[in-house]
Backbone atoms as SQL, in Angstrom:
CREATE TABLE atoms (id INTEGER PRIMARY KEY, chain TEXT, resi INTEGER, resn TEXT, atom TEXT, x REAL, y REAL, z REAL);
INSERT INTO atoms VALUES
  (1, 'A', 1, 'UNK', 'N', 276.185, 231.766, 88.302),
  (2, 'A', 1, 'UNK', 'CA', 277.289, 231.592, 89.211),
  (3, 'A', 1, 'UNK', 'C', 276.742, 231.233, 90.582),
  (4, 'A', 2, 'UNK', 'N', 277.291, 230.179, 91.136),
  (5, 'A', 2, 'UNK', 'CA', 276.909, 229.806, 92.493),
  (6, 'A', 2, 'UNK', 'C', 278.169, 229.815, 93.355),
  (7, 'A', 3, 'UNK', 'N', 278.140, 230.659, 94.384),
  (8, 'A', 3, 'UNK', 'CA', 279.302, 230.836, 95.238),
  (9, 'A', 3, 'UNK', 'C', 279.216, 229.971, 96.478),
  (10, 'A', 4, 'UNK', 'N', 280.388, 229.569, 96.958),
  (11, 'A', 4, 'UNK', 'CA', 280.495, 228.843, 98.215),
  (12, 'A', 4, 'UNK', 'C', 280.084, 229.805, 99.327),
  (13, 'A', 5, 'UNK', 'N', 279.043, 229.496, 100.087),
  (14, 'A', 5, 'UNK', 'CA', 278.559, 230.434, 101.109),
  (15, 'A', 5, 'UNK', 'C', 279.548, 230.637, 102.266),
  (16, 'A', 6, 'UNK', 'N', 280.553, 229.775, 102.358),
  (17, 'A', 6, 'UNK', 'CA', 281.510, 229.866, 103.457),
  (18, 'A', 6, 'UNK', 'C', 282.847, 230.499, 103.074),
  (19, 'A', 7, 'UNK', 'N', 282.998, 230.893, 101.796),
  (20, 'A', 7, 'UNK', 'CA', 284.293, 231.417, 101.382),
  (21, 'A', 7, 'UNK', 'C', 284.153, 232.702, 100.585),
  (22, 'A', 8, 'UNK', 'N', 284.580, 233.786, 101.194),
  (23, 'A', 8, 'UNK', 'CA', 284.739, 235.056, 100.492),
  (24, 'A', 8, 'UNK', 'C', 285.882, 235.801, 101.170),
  (25, 'A', 9, 'UNK', 'N', 286.447, 236.769, 100.478),
  (26, 'A', 9, 'UNK', 'CA', 287.620, 237.457, 100.977),
  (27, 'A', 9, 'UNK', 'C', 287.535, 238.930, 100.612),
  (28, 'A', 10, 'UNK', 'N', 287.705, 239.797, 101.596),
  (29, 'A', 10, 'UNK', 'CA', 287.732, 241.235, 101.356),
  (30, 'A', 10, 'UNK', 'C', 289.147, 241.632, 100.966),
  (31, 'A', 11, 'UNK', 'N', 289.264, 242.403, 99.890),
  (32, 'A', 11, 'UNK', 'CA', 290.558, 242.859, 99.375),
  (33, 'A', 11, 'UNK', 'C', 290.602, 244.371, 99.439),
  (34, 'A', 12, 'UNK', 'N', 291.792, 244.929, 99.520),
  (35, 'A', 12, 'UNK', 'CA', 291.884, 246.376, 99.562),
  (36, 'A', 12, 'UNK', 'C', 293.195, 246.889, 99.012),
  (37, 'A', 13, 'UNK', 'N', 293.126, 248.105, 98.507),
  (38, 'A', 13, 'UNK', 'CA', 294.308, 248.833, 98.061),
  (39, 'A', 13, 'UNK', 'C', 294.221, 250.211, 98.682),
  (40, 'A', 14, 'UNK', 'N', 295.228, 250.568, 99.479),
  (41, 'A', 14, 'UNK', 'CA', 295.196, 251.809, 100.244),
  (42, 'A', 14, 'UNK', 'C', 296.525, 252.555, 100.123),
  (43, 'A', 15, 'UNK', 'N', 296.993, 252.732, 98.927),
  (44, 'A', 15, 'UNK', 'CA', 298.270, 253.410, 98.707),
  (45, 'A', 15, 'UNK', 'C', 298.095, 254.511, 97.677),
  (46, 'A', 16, 'UNK', 'N', 299.085, 255.399, 97.619),
  (47, 'A', 16, 'UNK', 'CA', 299.103, 256.469, 96.615),
  (48, 'A', 16, 'UNK', 'C', 297.807, 257.260, 96.588),
  (49, 'A', 17, 'UNK', 'N', 297.218, 257.494, 97.759),
  (50, 'A', 17, 'UNK', 'CA', 295.972, 258.251, 97.894),
  (51, 'A', 17, 'UNK', 'C', 294.777, 257.584, 97.227),
  (52, 'A', 18, 'UNK', 'N', 294.848, 256.280, 97.027),
  (53, 'A', 18, 'UNK', 'CA', 293.723, 255.526, 96.456),
  (54, 'A', 18, 'UNK', 'C', 293.224, 254.565, 97.525),
  (55, 'A', 19, 'UNK', 'N', 291.936, 254.584, 97.781),
  (56, 'A', 19, 'UNK', 'CA', 291.303, 253.656, 98.713),
  (57, 'A', 19, 'UNK', 'C', 290.222, 252.907, 97.960),
  (58, 'A', 20, 'UNK', 'N', 290.492, 251.663, 97.614),
  (59, 'A', 20, 'UNK', 'CA', 289.530, 250.856, 96.862),
  (60, 'A', 20, 'UNK', 'C', 289.423, 249.496, 97.534),
  (61, 'A', 21, 'UNK', 'N', 288.205, 249.041, 97.681),
  (62, 'A', 21, 'UNK', 'CA', 287.972, 247.729, 98.258),
  (63, 'A', 21, 'UNK', 'C', 287.168, 246.880, 97.287),
  (64, 'A', 22, 'UNK', 'N', 287.454, 245.584, 97.314),
  (65, 'A', 22, 'UNK', 'CA', 286.755, 244.623, 96.468),
  (66, 'A', 22, 'UNK', 'C', 286.501, 243.379, 97.310),
  (67, 'A', 23, 'UNK', 'N', 285.647, 242.502, 96.799),
  (68, 'A', 23, 'UNK', 'CA', 285.373, 241.241, 97.492),
  (69, 'A', 23, 'UNK', 'C', 285.514, 240.112, 96.487),
  (70, 'A', 24, 'UNK', 'N', 286.233, 239.064, 96.908),
  (71, 'A', 24, 'UNK', 'CA', 286.386, 237.860, 96.088),
  (72, 'A', 24, 'UNK', 'C', 285.475, 236.775, 96.660),
  (73, 'A', 25, 'UNK', 'N', 284.734, 236.129, 95.777),
  (74, 'A', 25, 'UNK', 'CA', 283.862, 235.019, 96.168),
  (75, 'A', 25, 'UNK', 'C', 284.336, 233.770, 95.446),
  (76, 'A', 26, 'UNK', 'N', 284.402, 232.656, 96.169),
  (77, 'A', 26, 'UNK', 'CA', 284.835, 231.406, 95.550),
  (78, 'A', 26, 'UNK', 'C', 283.627, 230.701, 94.940),
  (79, 'A', 27, 'UNK', 'N', 283.786, 230.294, 93.679),
  (80, 'A', 27, 'UNK', 'CA', 282.738, 229.522, 93.030),
  (81, 'A', 27, 'UNK', 'C', 282.688, 228.129, 93.656),
  (82, 'A', 28, 'UNK', 'N', 281.487, 227.639, 93.866),
  (83, 'A', 28, 'UNK', 'CA', 281.329, 226.310, 94.454),
  (84, 'A', 28, 'UNK', 'C', 281.928, 225.245, 93.558),
  (85, 'A', 29, 'UNK', 'N', 282.600, 224.276, 94.196),
  (86, 'A', 29, 'UNK', 'CA', 283.138, 223.087, 93.523),
  (87, 'A', 29, 'UNK', 'C', 284.144, 223.411, 92.424),
  (88, 'A', 30, 'UNK', 'N', 284.851, 224.536, 92.534),
  (89, 'A', 30, 'UNK', 'CA', 285.873, 224.897, 91.559),
  (90, 'A', 30, 'UNK', 'C', 287.081, 225.484, 92.289),
  (91, 'A', 31, 'UNK', 'N', 288.123, 225.740, 91.540),
  (92, 'A', 31, 'UNK', 'CA', 289.289, 226.452, 92.052),
  (93, 'A', 31, 'UNK', 'C', 289.315, 227.846, 91.446),
  (94, 'A', 32, 'UNK', 'N', 288.172, 228.502, 91.466),
  (95, 'A', 32, 'UNK', 'CA', 288.079, 229.826, 90.855),
  (96, 'A', 32, 'UNK', 'C', 287.400, 230.803, 91.808),
  (97, 'A', 33, 'UNK', 'N', 288.015, 231.996, 91.898),
  (98, 'A', 33, 'UNK', 'CA', 287.465, 233.099, 92.678),
  (99, 'A', 33, 'UNK', 'C', 287.067, 234.205, 91.718),
  (100, 'A', 34, 'UNK', 'N', 285.942, 234.846, 91.988),
  (101, 'A', 34, 'UNK', 'CA', 285.472, 235.972, 91.176),
  (102, 'A', 34, 'UNK', 'C', 285.568, 237.224, 92.048),
  (103, 'A', 35, 'UNK', 'N', 286.231, 238.250, 91.499),
  (104, 'A', 35, 'UNK', 'CA', 286.458, 239.478, 92.262),
  (105, 'A', 35, 'UNK', 'C', 285.509, 240.559, 91.768),
  (106, 'A', 36, 'UNK', 'N', 284.798, 241.160, 92.713),
  (107, 'A', 36, 'UNK', 'CA', 283.818, 242.198, 92.413),
  (108, 'A', 36, 'UNK', 'C', 284.214, 243.508, 93.076),
  (109, 'A', 37, 'UNK', 'N', 284.000, 244.584, 92.340),
  (110, 'A', 37, 'UNK', 'CA', 284.137, 245.930, 92.889),
  (111, 'A', 37, 'UNK', 'C', 282.731, 246.398, 93.187),
  (112, 'A', 38, 'UNK', 'N', 282.462, 246.726, 94.422),
  (113, 'A', 38, 'UNK', 'CA', 281.127, 247.127, 94.857),
  (114, 'A', 38, 'UNK', 'C', 280.593, 248.253, 93.978),
  (115, 'A', 39, 'UNK', 'N', 279.378, 248.108, 93.508),
  (116, 'A', 39, 'UNK', 'CA', 278.793, 249.134, 92.646),
  (117, 'A', 39, 'UNK', 'C', 278.604, 250.455, 93.381),
  (118, 'A', 40, 'UNK', 'N', 278.650, 250.455, 94.710),
  (119, 'A', 40, 'UNK', 'CA', 278.605, 251.710, 95.465),
  (120, 'A', 40, 'UNK', 'C', 279.855, 252.538, 95.186),
  (121, 'A', 41, 'UNK', 'N', 280.993, 251.865, 94.924),
  (122, 'A', 41, 'UNK', 'CA', 282.221, 252.576, 94.607),
  (123, 'A', 41, 'UNK', 'C', 282.195, 253.109, 93.180),
  (124, 'A', 42, 'UNK', 'N', 281.188, 252.732, 92.423),
  (125, 'A', 42, 'UNK', 'CA', 281.059, 253.218, 91.055),
  (126, 'A', 42, 'UNK', 'C', 280.905, 254.728, 90.983),
  (127, 'A', 43, 'UNK', 'N', 280.542, 255.352, 92.096),
  (128, 'A', 43, 'UNK', 'CA', 280.417, 256.803, 92.090),
  (129, 'A', 43, 'UNK', 'C', 281.783, 257.472, 92.159),
  (130, 'A', 44, 'UNK', 'N', 282.800, 256.762, 92.645),
  (131, 'A', 44, 'UNK', 'CA', 284.123, 257.355, 92.753),
  (132, 'A', 44, 'UNK', 'C', 285.102, 256.831, 91.707),
  (133, 'A', 45, 'UNK', 'N', 284.874, 255.655, 91.201),
  (134, 'A', 45, 'UNK', 'CA', 285.731, 255.129, 90.148),
  (135, 'A', 45, 'UNK', 'C', 285.140, 255.556, 88.815),
  (136, 'A', 46, 'UNK', 'N', 285.978, 255.953, 87.908),
  (137, 'A', 46, 'UNK', 'CA', 285.501, 256.481, 86.633),
  (138, 'A', 46, 'UNK', 'C', 284.542, 255.503, 85.963),
  (139, 'A', 47, 'UNK', 'N', 283.394, 256.015, 85.620),
  (140, 'A', 47, 'UNK', 'CA', 282.320, 255.197, 85.069),
  (141, 'A', 47, 'UNK', 'C', 282.713, 254.526, 83.760),
  (142, 'A', 48, 'UNK', 'N', 283.487, 255.207, 82.935),
  (143, 'A', 48, 'UNK', 'CA', 283.823, 254.607, 81.641),
  (144, 'A', 48, 'UNK', 'C', 284.682, 253.361, 81.798),
  (145, 'A', 49, 'UNK', 'N', 285.424, 253.266, 82.901),
  (146, 'A', 49, 'UNK', 'CA', 286.203, 252.051, 83.175),
  (147, 'A', 49, 'UNK', 'C', 285.247, 250.927, 83.572),
  (148, 'A', 50, 'UNK', 'N', 284.353, 251.215, 84.507),
  (149, 'A', 50, 'UNK', 'CA', 283.455, 250.181, 85.008),
  (150, 'A', 50, 'UNK', 'C', 282.442, 249.725, 83.977),
  (151, 'A', 51, 'UNK', 'N', 282.103, 250.573, 83.024),
  (152, 'A', 51, 'UNK', 'CA', 281.152, 250.180, 81.983),
  (153, 'A', 51, 'UNK', 'C', 281.658, 249.027, 81.131),
  (154, 'A', 52, 'UNK', 'N', 282.953, 248.746, 81.198),
  (155, 'A', 52, 'UNK', 'CA', 283.530, 247.640, 80.437),
  (156, 'A', 52, 'UNK', 'C', 283.295, 246.297, 81.114),
  (157, 'A', 53, 'UNK', 'N', 282.782, 246.317, 82.335),
  (158, 'A', 53, 'UNK', 'CA', 282.638, 245.102, 83.130),
  (159, 'A', 53, 'UNK', 'C', 281.174, 244.798, 83.399),
  (160, 'A', 54, 'UNK', 'N', 280.891, 243.510, 83.611),
  (161, 'A', 54, 'UNK', 'CA', 279.529, 243.082, 83.913),
  (162, 'A', 54, 'UNK', 'C', 279.146, 243.546, 85.314),
  (163, 'A', 55, 'UNK', 'N', 277.956, 244.113, 85.421),
  (164, 'A', 55, 'UNK', 'CA', 277.417, 244.525, 86.707),
  (165, 'A', 55, 'UNK', 'C', 276.434, 243.464, 87.186),
  (166, 'A', 56, 'UNK', 'N', 276.704, 242.944, 88.369),
  (167, 'A', 56, 'UNK', 'CA', 275.814, 241.989, 89.016),
  (168, 'A', 56, 'UNK', 'C', 275.181, 242.717, 90.184),
  (169, 'A', 57, 'UNK', 'N', 273.876, 242.809, 90.163),
  (170, 'A', 57, 'UNK', 'CA', 273.155, 243.641, 91.124),
  (171, 'A', 57, 'UNK', 'C', 273.525, 243.353, 92.572),
  (172, 'A', 58, 'UNK', 'N', 273.702, 242.105, 92.904),
  (173, 'A', 58, 'UNK', 'CA', 273.970, 241.734, 94.294),
  (174, 'A', 58, 'UNK', 'C', 275.434, 241.945, 94.693),
  (175, 'A', 59, 'UNK', 'N', 276.369, 241.827, 93.726),
  (176, 'A', 59, 'UNK', 'CA', 277.788, 241.816, 94.067),
  (177, 'A', 59, 'UNK', 'C', 278.566, 243.030, 93.581),
  (178, 'A', 60, 'UNK', 'N', 278.141, 243.641, 92.524),
  (179, 'A', 60, 'UNK', 'CA', 278.868, 244.766, 91.950),
  (180, 'A', 60, 'UNK', 'C', 279.444, 244.416, 90.592),
  (181, 'A', 61, 'UNK', 'N', 280.547, 245.084, 90.236),
  (182, 'A', 61, 'UNK', 'CA', 281.184, 244.874, 88.939),
  (183, 'A', 61, 'UNK', 'C', 282.170, 243.714, 89.021),
  (184, 'A', 62, 'UNK', 'N', 282.001, 242.745, 88.131),
  (185, 'A', 62, 'UNK', 'CA', 282.927, 241.614, 88.056),
  (186, 'A', 62, 'UNK', 'C', 284.170, 242.099, 87.324),
  (187, 'A', 63, 'UNK', 'N', 285.286, 242.287, 88.062),
  (188, 'A', 63, 'UNK', 'CA', 286.457, 242.905, 87.443),
  (189, 'A', 63, 'UNK', 'C', 287.516, 241.900, 87.009),
  (190, 'A', 64, 'UNK', 'N', 287.624, 240.748, 87.683),
  (191, 'A', 64, 'UNK', 'CA', 288.523, 239.696, 87.211),
  (192, 'A', 64, 'UNK', 'C', 288.272, 238.416, 87.995),
  (193, 'A', 65, 'UNK', 'N', 288.864, 237.318, 87.514),
  (194, 'A', 65, 'UNK', 'CA', 288.776, 236.034, 88.200),
  (195, 'A', 65, 'UNK', 'C', 290.194, 235.551, 88.519),
  (196, 'A', 66, 'UNK', 'N', 290.267, 234.668, 89.496),
  (197, 'A', 66, 'UNK', 'CA', 291.553, 234.115, 89.931),
  (198, 'A', 66, 'UNK', 'C', 291.420, 232.599, 89.987),
  (199, 'A', 67, 'UNK', 'N', 292.370, 231.914, 89.358),
  (200, 'A', 67, 'UNK', 'CA', 292.412, 230.456, 89.434),
  (201, 'A', 67, 'UNK', 'C', 293.239, 230.069, 90.662),
  (202, 'A', 68, 'UNK', 'N', 292.577, 229.589, 91.709),
  (203, 'A', 68, 'UNK', 'CA', 293.271, 229.174, 92.927),
  (204, 'A', 68, 'UNK', 'C', 292.296, 228.448, 93.841),
  (205, 'A', 69, 'UNK', 'N', 292.792, 227.418, 94.514),
  (206, 'A', 69, 'UNK', 'CA', 291.962, 226.732, 95.494),
  (207, 'A', 69, 'UNK', 'C', 291.781, 227.622, 96.717),
  (208, 'A', 70, 'UNK', 'N', 292.881, 228.210, 97.165),
  (209, 'A', 70, 'UNK', 'CA', 292.857, 229.142, 98.293),
  (210, 'A', 70, 'UNK', 'C', 293.381, 230.492, 97.814),
  (211, 'A', 71, 'UNK', 'N', 292.832, 231.569, 98.333),
  (212, 'A', 71, 'UNK', 'CA', 293.261, 232.912, 97.972),
  (213, 'A', 71, 'UNK', 'C', 293.540, 233.682, 99.255),
  (214, 'A', 72, 'UNK', 'N', 294.753, 234.216, 99.371),
  (215, 'A', 72, 'UNK', 'CA', 295.109, 234.991, 100.560),
  (216, 'A', 72, 'UNK', 'C', 294.818, 236.471, 100.312),
  (217, 'A', 73, 'UNK', 'N', 294.740, 237.219, 101.422),
  (218, 'A', 73, 'UNK', 'CA', 294.540, 238.659, 101.311),
  (219, 'A', 73, 'UNK', 'C', 295.686, 239.294, 100.538),
  (220, 'A', 74, 'UNK', 'N', 296.924, 238.890, 100.828),
  (221, 'A', 74, 'UNK', 'CA', 298.087, 239.490, 100.174),
  (222, 'A', 74, 'UNK', 'C', 298.066, 239.271, 98.665),
  (223, 'A', 75, 'UNK', 'N', 297.805, 238.045, 98.245),
  (224, 'A', 75, 'UNK', 'CA', 297.773, 237.744, 96.808),
  (225, 'A', 75, 'UNK', 'C', 296.600, 238.454, 96.144),
  (226, 'A', 76, 'UNK', 'N', 295.425, 238.378, 96.745),
  (227, 'A', 76, 'UNK', 'CA', 294.243, 239.029, 96.172),
  (228, 'A', 76, 'UNK', 'C', 294.398, 240.531, 96.075),
  (229, 'A', 77, 'UNK', 'N', 294.958, 241.149, 97.109),
  (230, 'A', 77, 'UNK', 'CA', 295.148, 242.600, 97.100),
  (231, 'A', 77, 'UNK', 'C', 296.196, 243.014, 96.072),
  (232, 'A', 78, 'UNK', 'N', 297.221, 242.184, 95.879),
  (233, 'A', 78, 'UNK', 'CA', 298.231, 242.472, 94.843),
  (234, 'A', 78, 'UNK', 'C', 297.587, 242.410, 93.451),
  (235, 'A', 79, 'UNK', 'N', 296.720, 241.454, 93.232),
  (236, 'A', 79, 'UNK', 'CA', 296.012, 241.364, 91.945),
  (237, 'A', 79, 'UNK', 'C', 295.087, 242.565, 91.748),
  (238, 'A', 80, 'UNK', 'N', 294.444, 243.029, 92.823),
  (239, 'A', 80, 'UNK', 'CA', 293.610, 244.224, 92.747),
  (240, 'A', 80, 'UNK', 'C', 294.474, 245.430, 92.382),
  (241, 'A', 81, 'UNK', 'N', 295.643, 245.540, 93.002),
  (242, 'A', 81, 'UNK', 'CA', 296.564, 246.630, 92.684),
  (243, 'A', 81, 'UNK', 'C', 296.957, 246.595, 91.208),
  (244, 'A', 82, 'UNK', 'N', 297.256, 245.406, 90.688),
  (245, 'A', 82, 'UNK', 'CA', 297.614, 245.276, 89.274),
  (246, 'A', 82, 'UNK', 'C', 296.453, 245.689, 88.372),
  (247, 'A', 83, 'UNK', 'N', 295.224, 245.341, 88.758),
  (248, 'A', 83, 'UNK', 'CA', 294.052, 245.736, 87.973),
  (249, 'A', 83, 'UNK', 'C', 293.909, 247.260, 87.966),
  (250, 'A', 84, 'UNK', 'N', 294.090, 247.883, 89.138),
  (251, 'A', 84, 'UNK', 'CA', 293.991, 249.340, 89.224),
  (252, 'A', 84, 'UNK', 'C', 295.036, 250.008, 88.332),
  (253, 'A', 85, 'UNK', 'N', 296.255, 249.520, 88.386),
  (254, 'A', 85, 'UNK', 'CA', 297.324, 250.095, 87.571),
  (255, 'A', 85, 'UNK', 'C', 297.071, 249.876, 86.088),
  (256, 'A', 86, 'UNK', 'N', 296.587, 248.693, 85.716),
  (257, 'A', 86, 'UNK', 'CA', 296.292, 248.407, 84.309),
  (258, 'A', 86, 'UNK', 'C', 295.207, 249.329, 83.764),
  (259, 'A', 87, 'UNK', 'N', 294.323, 249.796, 84.645),
  (260, 'A', 87, 'UNK', 'CA', 293.240, 250.690, 84.242),
  (261, 'A', 87, 'UNK', 'C', 293.542, 252.154, 84.540),
  (262, 'A', 88, 'UNK', 'N', 294.786, 252.447, 84.926),
  (263, 'A', 88, 'UNK', 'CA', 295.234, 253.817, 85.198),
  (264, 'A', 88, 'UNK', 'C', 294.353, 254.541, 86.210),
  (265, 'A', 89, 'UNK', 'N', 293.917, 253.840, 87.236),
  (266, 'A', 89, 'UNK', 'CA', 293.070, 254.461, 88.246),
  (267, 'A', 89, 'UNK', 'C', 293.961, 255.085, 89.311),
  (268, 'A', 90, 'UNK', 'N', 293.711, 256.355, 89.574),
  (269, 'A', 90, 'UNK', 'CA', 294.492, 257.105, 90.548),
  (270, 'A', 90, 'UNK', 'C', 293.584, 258.091, 91.249),
  (271, 'A', 91, 'UNK', 'N', 294.030, 258.609, 92.367),
  (272, 'A', 91, 'UNK', 'CA', 293.270, 259.616, 93.113),
  (273, 'A', 91, 'UNK', 'C', 293.636, 260.994, 92.582),
  (274, 'A', 92, 'UNK', 'N', 292.665, 261.851, 92.438),
  (275, 'A', 92, 'UNK', 'CA', 292.911, 263.221, 92.014),
  (276, 'A', 92, 'UNK', 'C', 292.556, 264.139, 93.154),
  (277, 'A', 93, 'UNK', 'N', 293.439, 265.043, 93.495),
  (278, 'A', 93, 'UNK', 'CA', 293.164, 266.018, 94.546),
  (279, 'A', 93, 'UNK', 'C', 292.712, 267.316, 93.912),
  (280, 'A', 94, 'UNK', 'N', 291.598, 267.813, 94.339),
  (281, 'A', 94, 'UNK', 'CA', 291.081, 269.083, 93.853),
  (282, 'A', 94, 'UNK', 'C', 291.315, 270.150, 94.905),
  (283, 'A', 95, 'UNK', 'N', 291.954, 271.265, 94.553),
  (284, 'A', 95, 'UNK', 'CA', 292.146, 272.324, 95.545),
  (285, 'A', 95, 'UNK', 'C', 290.815, 272.982, 95.899),
  (286, 'A', 96, 'UNK', 'N', 290.624, 273.182, 97.189),
  (287, 'A', 96, 'UNK', 'CA', 289.407, 273.835, 97.673),
  (288, 'A', 96, 'UNK', 'C', 289.843, 275.026, 98.524),
  (289, 'A', 97, 'UNK', 'N', 289.316, 276.204, 98.222),
  (290, 'A', 97, 'UNK', 'CA', 289.655, 277.380, 99.022),
  (291, 'A', 97, 'UNK', 'C', 288.728, 277.428, 100.233),
  (292, 'A', 98, 'UNK', 'N', 289.340, 277.671, 101.382),
  (293, 'A', 98, 'UNK', 'CA', 288.560, 277.784, 102.600),
  (294, 'A', 98, 'UNK', 'C', 289.318, 278.671, 103.577),
  (295, 'A', 99, 'UNK', 'N', 288.702, 279.764, 104.003),
  (296, 'A', 99, 'UNK', 'CA', 289.289, 280.683, 104.975),
  (297, 'A', 99, 'UNK', 'C', 290.693, 281.135, 104.581),
  (298, 'A', 100, 'UNK', 'N', 290.920, 281.376, 103.300),
  (299, 'A', 100, 'UNK', 'CA', 292.182, 281.933, 102.858),
  (300, 'A', 100, 'UNK', 'C', 293.290, 280.929, 102.625),
  (301, 'A', 101, 'UNK', 'N', 293.049, 279.653, 102.861),
  (302, 'A', 101, 'UNK', 'CA', 294.082, 278.670, 102.549),
  (303, 'A', 101, 'UNK', 'C', 293.473, 277.581, 101.687),
  (304, 'A', 102, 'UNK', 'N', 294.328, 276.766, 101.095),
  (305, 'A', 102, 'UNK', 'CA', 293.848, 275.735, 100.175),
  (306, 'A', 102, 'UNK', 'C', 293.924, 274.363, 100.830),
  (307, 'A', 103, 'UNK', 'N', 292.875, 273.616, 100.661),
  (308, 'A', 103, 'UNK', 'CA', 292.839, 272.231, 101.136),
  (309, 'A', 103, 'UNK', 'C', 292.809, 271.334, 99.913),
  (310, 'A', 104, 'UNK', 'N', 293.138, 270.088, 100.120),
  (311, 'A', 104, 'UNK', 'CA', 292.966, 269.105, 99.057),
  (312, 'A', 104, 'UNK', 'C', 291.922, 268.097, 99.524),
  (313, 'A', 105, 'UNK', 'N', 290.978, 267.828, 98.661),
  (314, 'A', 105, 'UNK', 'CA', 289.968, 266.819, 99.001),
  (315, 'A', 105, 'UNK', 'C', 290.505, 265.451, 98.600),
  (316, 'A', 106, 'UNK', 'N', 289.835, 264.410, 99.041),
  (317, 'A', 106, 'UNK', 'CA', 290.249, 263.068, 98.677),
  (318, 'A', 106, 'UNK', 'C', 289.302, 262.442, 97.653),
  (319, 'A', 107, 'UNK', 'N', 288.465, 263.237, 97.016),
  (320, 'A', 107, 'UNK', 'CA', 287.554, 262.697, 96.023),
  (321, 'A', 107, 'UNK', 'C', 287.722, 263.464, 94.739),
  (322, 'A', 108, 'UNK', 'N', 287.405, 262.939, 93.620),
  (323, 'A', 108, 'UNK', 'CA', 287.040, 261.549, 93.351),
  (324, 'A', 108, 'UNK', 'C', 288.229, 260.774, 92.802),
  (325, 'A', 109, 'UNK', 'N', 288.058, 259.473, 92.687),
  (326, 'A', 109, 'UNK', 'CA', 289.055, 258.661, 92.002),
  (327, 'A', 109, 'UNK', 'C', 288.802, 258.829, 90.514),
  (328, 'A', 110, 'UNK', 'N', 289.839, 259.021, 89.754),
  (329, 'A', 110, 'UNK', 'CA', 289.714, 259.160, 88.309),
  (330, 'A', 110, 'UNK', 'C', 290.799, 258.357, 87.632),
  (331, 'A', 111, 'UNK', 'N', 290.696, 258.219, 86.338),
  (332, 'A', 111, 'UNK', 'CA', 291.749, 257.538, 85.606),
  (333, 'A', 111, 'UNK', 'C', 292.556, 258.552, 84.827),
  (334, 'A', 112, 'UNK', 'N', 293.781, 258.162, 84.503),
  (335, 'A', 112, 'UNK', 'CA', 294.659, 259.077, 83.771),
  (336, 'A', 112, 'UNK', 'C', 294.300, 259.113, 82.312);
């Protein structure tokens, strides 16, 4: 895969207590974008989900592609949201006791 060095797009989903970011890179001389989930996020996204996808050392997990000459943040982020929902990825809050009251943490992301 050879990407256009001048075209990439950061995507994000920040709803329902889920914070996930991905990056789309446009393939050179095509109308195709490849969306990667950073392998650093692999520690918070359930591993069994990510194991289904190709890991590229430099970019992360290749989670889907988009056929488009231009890709907007809104469209790309909506596609990321659809991918998250299709894989049942959600945030789980774990109760933590501290000084007599309970807190909820924001880690980790898990699937249903």
